[in-house]
TIRO-2110 file (N, C-alpha, C; in Angstrom, 1 decimal):
// TIRO-2110
0.8, -1.2, 0.0, N, 1, A
0.0, 0.0, 0.0, CA, 1, A
0.9, 1.3, 0.0, C, 1, A
2.0, 1.3, 0.7, N, 2, A
2.8, 2.4, 0.8, CA, 2, A
3.5, 2.7, -0.5, C, 2, A
3.8, 1.6, -1.3, N, 3, A
4.5, 1.8, -2.6, CA, 3, A
3.5, 2.4, -3.6, C, 3, A
2.2, 2.0, -3.5, N, 4, A
1.3, 2.6, -4.5, CA, 4, A
1.0, 4.1, -4.2, C, 4, A
1.1, 4.5, -3.0, N, 5, A
0.9, 5.9, -2.7, CA, 5, A
2.1, 6.7, -3.2, C, 5, A
3.3, 6.1, -3.0, N, 6, A
4.5, 6.7, -3.5, CA, 6, A
4.6, 6.8, -5.0, C, 6, A
4.1, 5.8, -5.7, N, 7, A
4.1, 5.8, -7.1, CA, 7, A
3.0, 6.9, -7.6, C, 7, A
1.9, 6.9, -7.0, N, 8, A
0.9, 7.9, -7.3, CA, 8, A
1.4, 9.4, -7.1, C, 8, A
2.1, 9.6, -6.0, N, 9, A
2.6, 10.9, -5.8, CA, 9, A
3.7, 11.3, -6.8, C, 9, A
4.5, 10.3, -7.2, N, 10, A
5.6, 10.5, -8.2, CA, 10, A
4.9, 10.8, -9.6, C, 10, A
3.9, 10.1, -9.9, N, 11, A
3.2, 10.3, -11.2, CA, 11, A
2.6, 11.7, -11.2, C, 11, A
1.9, 12.1, -10.2, N, 12, A
1.3, 13.4, -10.1, CA, 12, A
2.3, 14.5, -10.2, C, 12, A
3.5, 14.3, -9.5, N, 13, A
4.5, 15.3, -9.5, CA, 13, A
5.1, 15.4, -11.0, C, 13, A
5.3, 14.3, -11.6, N, 14, A
5.8, 14.4, -13.0, CA, 14, A
4.8, 15.0, -14.0, C, 14, A
3.5, 14.8, -13.8, N, 15, A
2.5, 15.4, -14.6, CA, 15, A
2.6, 17.0, -14.4, C, 15, A
2.7, 17.4, -13.2, N, 16, A
2.8, 18.8, -12.9, CA, 16, A
4.0, 19.4, -13.6, C, 16, A
5.1, 18.8, -13.5, N, 17, A
6.3, 19.3, -14.1, CA, 17, A
6.2, 19.3, -15.6, C, 17, A
5.5, 18.3, -16.2, N, 18, A
5.3, 18.3, -17.7, CA, 18, A
4.4, 19.4, -18.1, C, 18, A
3.3, 19.7, -17.4, N, 19, A
2.4, 20.8, -17.7, CA, 19, A
3.1, 22.1, -17.6, C, 19, A
3.9, 22.3, -16.5, N, 20, A
4.6, 23.6, -16.4, CA, 20, A
5.6, 23.8, -17.5, C, 20, A
6.2, 22.7, -18.0, N, 21, A
7.1, 22.8, -19.1, CA, 21, A
6.3, 23.2, -20.4, C, 21, A
5.2, 22.6, -20.6, N, 22, A
4.4, 22.9, -21.8, CA, 22, A
3.9, 24.3, -21.7, C, 22, A
3.5, 24.8, -20.5, N, 23, A
3.1, 26.2, -20.4, CA, 23, A
4.2, 27.2, -20.8, C, 23, A
5.5, 26.8, -20.4, N, 24, A
6.6, 27.6, -20.8, CA, 24, A
6.8, 27.7, -22.3, C, 24, A
6.4, 26.7, -23.0, N, 25, A
6.5, 26.6, -24.5, CA, 25, A
5.4, 27.4, -25.2, C, 25, A
4.3, 27.8, -24.5, N, 26, A
3.2, 28.5, -25.2, CA, 26, A
3.7, 29.9, -25.6, C, 26, A
3.2, 30.3, -26.7, N, 27, A
3.5, 31.7, -27.2, CA, 27, A
2.6, 32.7, -26.6, C, 27, A
2.7, 32.9, -25.3, N, 28, A
1.8, 33.9, -24.6, CA, 28, A
2.7, 34.9, -23.8, C, 28, A
2.2, 36.0, -23.4, N, 29, A
3.0, 37.0, -22.8, CA, 29, A
3.3, 36.6, -21.3, C, 29, A
4.3, 37.2, -20.7, N, 30, A
4.8, 36.8, -19.5, CA, 30, A
3.9, 36.8, -18.3, C, 30, A
3.0, 37.8, -18.2, N, 31, A
2.1, 37.9, -17.1, CA, 31, A
1.0, 36.8, -17.2, C, 31, A
0.5, 36.5, -18.4, N, 32, A
-0.4, 35.4, -18.5, CA, 32, A
0.2, 34.1, -18.2, C, 32, A
1.5, 33.9, -18.6, N, 33, A
2.2, 32.7, -18.4, CA, 33, A
2.4, 32.5, -16.9, C, 33, A
2.7, 33.5, -16.1, N, 34, A
2.8, 33.4, -14.7, CA, 34, A
1.5, 33.0, -14.0, C, 34, A
0.4, 33.6, -14.5, N, 35, A
-0.9, 33.3, -13.9, CA, 35, A
-1.2, 31.8, -14.2, C, 35, A
-1.0, 31.3, -15.4, N, 36, A
-1.3, 29.9, -15.7, CA, 36, A
-0.4, 29.0, -14.9, C, 36, A
0.9, 29.4, -14.7, N, 37, A
1.8, 28.6, -13.9, CA, 37, A
1.3, 28.5, -12.4, C, 37, A
0.8, 29.6, -11.9, N, 38, A
0.3, 29.6, -10.5, CA, 38, A
-0.9, 28.7, -10.4, C, 38, A
-1.8, 28.8, -11.4, N, 39, A
-3.0, 27.9, -11.4, CA, 39, A
-2.6, 26.4, -11.5, C, 39, A
-1.6, 26.1, -12.3, N, 40, A
-1.2, 24.7, -12.4, CA, 40, A
-0.6, 24.2, -11.1, C, 40, A
0.2, 25.1, -10.4, N, 41, A
0.8, 24.7, -9.2, CA, 41, A
-0.2, 24.5, -8.1, C, 41, A
-1.2, 25.4, -8.0, N, 42, A
-2.3, 25.3, -7.0, CA, 42, A
-3.1, 24.0, -7.3, C, 42, A
-3.4, 23.7, -8.5, N, 43, A
-4.2, 22.5, -8.8, CA, 43, A
-3.3, 21.3, -8.5, C, 43, A
-2.0, 21.3, -8.7, N, 44, A
-1.1, 20.2, -8.4, CA, 44, A
-1.0, 20.0, -6.9, C, 44, A
-0.9, 21.1, -6.1, N, 45, A
-0.9, 20.9, -4.7, CA, 45, A
-2.2, 20.3, -4.1, C, 45, A
-3.3, 20.8, -4.6, N, 46, A
-4.6, 20.3, -4.2, CA, 46, A
-4.7, 18.8, -4.6, C, 46, A
-4.3, 18.4, -5.7, N, 47, A
-4.4, 17.0, -6.1, CA, 47, A
-3.5, 16.1, -5.3, C, 47, A
-2.3, 16.6, -4.9, N, 48, A
-1.4, 15.9, -4.0, CA, 48, A
-2.0, 15.7, -2.6, C, 48, A
-2.7, 16.8, -2.2, N, 49, A
-3.3, 16.7, -0.8, CA, 49, A
-4.5, 15.8, -0.9, C, 49, A
-5.2, 15.8, -1.9, N, 50, A
-6.4, 14.8, -2.0, CA, 50, A
-5.8, 13.4, -2.1, C, 50, A
-4.7, 13.2, -2.9, N, 51, A
-4.2, 11.9, -3.0, CA, 51, A
-3.7, 11.3, -1.7, C, 51, A
-3.2, 12.2, -0.9, N, 52, A
-2.7, 11.8, 0.4, CA, 52, A
-3.8, 11.7, 1.5, C, 52, A
-5.0, 12.0, 1.1, N, 53, A
-6.2, 12.0, 1.9, CA, 53, A
-6.1, 13.0, 3.1, C, 53, A
-5.4, 14.1, 2.8, N, 54, A
-5.2, 15.2, 3.9, CA, 54, A
-6.4, 16.1, 3.7, C, 54, A
-6.9, 16.3, 2.5, N, 55, A
-7.9, 17.3, 2.3, CA, 55, A
-9.0, 16.8, 1.5, C, 55, A
END
């Protein structure tokens, strides 16, 4: 059971990193890019907390 939680956390973290990388590649201005990155980070943190059953 502990290994499955660790694998799930790792996969979630890798998906967050991939989405942040793809956001960097988008042809949008800097301010909009920062807003999108913050939204992705917040969603990522919430999903990690839900996966850990903290929230």
